SELO-320037 format. One record per residue (C-alpha): residue number from 1; residue in three letters; x, y, z. Coordinates in steps of 0.1 Angstrom, whole numbers. Example, Ala and Ser with C-alpha at 12.3 -4.5 7.8 and 13.67 -1.06 7.14 Angstrom:
<recs>
num,residuo,u,v,w
1,ALA,123,-45,78
2,SER,137,-11,71
</recs>
This chain:
<recs>
num,residuo,u,v,w
1,MET,-32,1048,1069
2,THR,-47,1015,1076
3,ASP,-28,985,1089
4,MET,-32,966,1057
5,ILE,-17,994,1035
6,ARG,11,998,1061
7,GLN,19,961,1059
8,GLN,19,961,1021
9,LEU,42,991,1020
10,LEU,65,974,1045
11,THR,64,942,1024
12,TYR,72,961,992
13,GLY,101,980,1009
14,VAL,116,947,1022
15,SER,112,932,987
16,VAL,131,961,972
17,ILE,159,957,998
18,CYS,158,919,991
19,GLY,161,927,954
20,ILE,191,950,960
21,GLY,208,923,980
22,THR,200,898,952
23,GLY,216,921,927
24,LEU,246,925,949
25,LEU,250,887,952
26,ILE,246,882,914
27,GLY,273,909,908
28,ILE,297,893,932
29,SER,290,858,918
30,ARG,297,871,883
31,GLU,330,886,893
32,ILE,340,854,911
33,LYS,332,835,878
34,LYS,355,859,859
35,VAL,384,851,882
36,ILE,378,813,885
37,GLY,367,807,850
38,GLU,333,797,837
39,LYS,341,762,823
40,ASN,345,745,856
41,VAL,324,719,873
42,LEU,328,738,906
43,THR,312,768,889
44,ALA,282,749,878
45,VAL,277,734,913
46,GLY,282,768,928
47,ASP,256,783,905
48,ILE,230,757,914
49,LEU,236,761,951
50,PHE,236,799,947
51,TRP,201,799,930
52,ILE,187,774,954
53,GLY,199,795,984
54,LEU,186,827,968
55,SER,152,811,962
56,ILE,150,800,998
57,ILE,158,835,1010
58,ILE,132,851,988
59,ILE,106,825,998
60,ALA,114,831,1035
61,VAL,111,869,1031
62,ASN,78,865,1013
63,TYR,65,842,1040
64,ALA,77,864,1068
65,TYR,63,897,1055
66,SER,32,886,1035
67,GLY,22,855,1054
68,GLY,32,832,1025
69,GLU,7,848,1001
70,ILE,21,853,967
71,ARG,16,889,958
72,LEU,25,906,925
73,TYR,40,936,943
74,VAL,65,914,961
75,PHE,80,902,928
76,LEU,78,937,914
77,GLY,97,949,945
78,ILE,124,923,940
79,CYS,127,931,903
80,SER,128,969,909
81,GLY,155,963,936
82,ILE,176,943,912
83,LEU,171,970,885
84,PHE,180,997,910
85,TYR,212,980,920
86,PHE,223,973,884
87,CYS,215,1009,873
88,THR,232,1026,902
89,ILE,260,1010,922
90,ASN,268,978,903
91,TRP,299,993,886
92,VAL,314,1005,919
93,VAL,308,972,936
94,SER,322,953,906
95,LYS,354,972,906
96,ILE,359,968,943
97,VAL,352,931,943
98,ASN,373,926,911
99,TYR,402,944,928
100,ILE,399,923,960
101,LEU,396,890,941
102,TYR,427,897,919
103,LEU,447,907,950
104,THR,436,875,967
105,LYS,445,855,935
106,ASN,480,870,933
107,ALA,486,865,971
108,LEU,476,828,967
109,LYS,500,825,937
110,ASN,528,839,959
111,VAL,519,815,987
112,LYS,519,786,962
113,LYS,553,796,949
114,ALA,567,799,984
115,CYS,553,764,993
116,LYS,568,750,962
117,LYS,602,765,970
118,LEU,600,751,1005
119,VAL,592,716,992
120,ASP,621,718,967
121,ILE,645,728,995
122,ILE,633,700,1018
123,TYR,636,674,990
124,ARG,671,686,979
125,LYS,684,680,1015
126,GLY,669,646,1018
</recs>
């Protein structure tokens, strides 16, 4: 196998892995939006920062593994990685992330209630 083919296969493999990571980040972002709510200015700012960051990562991977040359197989690798993620393990990751986020949300509600009780106790004595 020539070095050029080896490099292209390596670049395609890294692109697929990058696509799987992209799918994972998209899934986690979607679950966070479900918990926070989608009609929020913070969500819009978060979406913009998310896509800018993801674009920078994809450009950096493309530059590092294919010398900055735009190749079709890089984008096909990313798309196939995203498709692989959503067709295989997305449902498991979504359930795990959803469970963790709702536990965190309930814990924060309990902390908020405890803080409110503490403030009420302090103001009643004063």
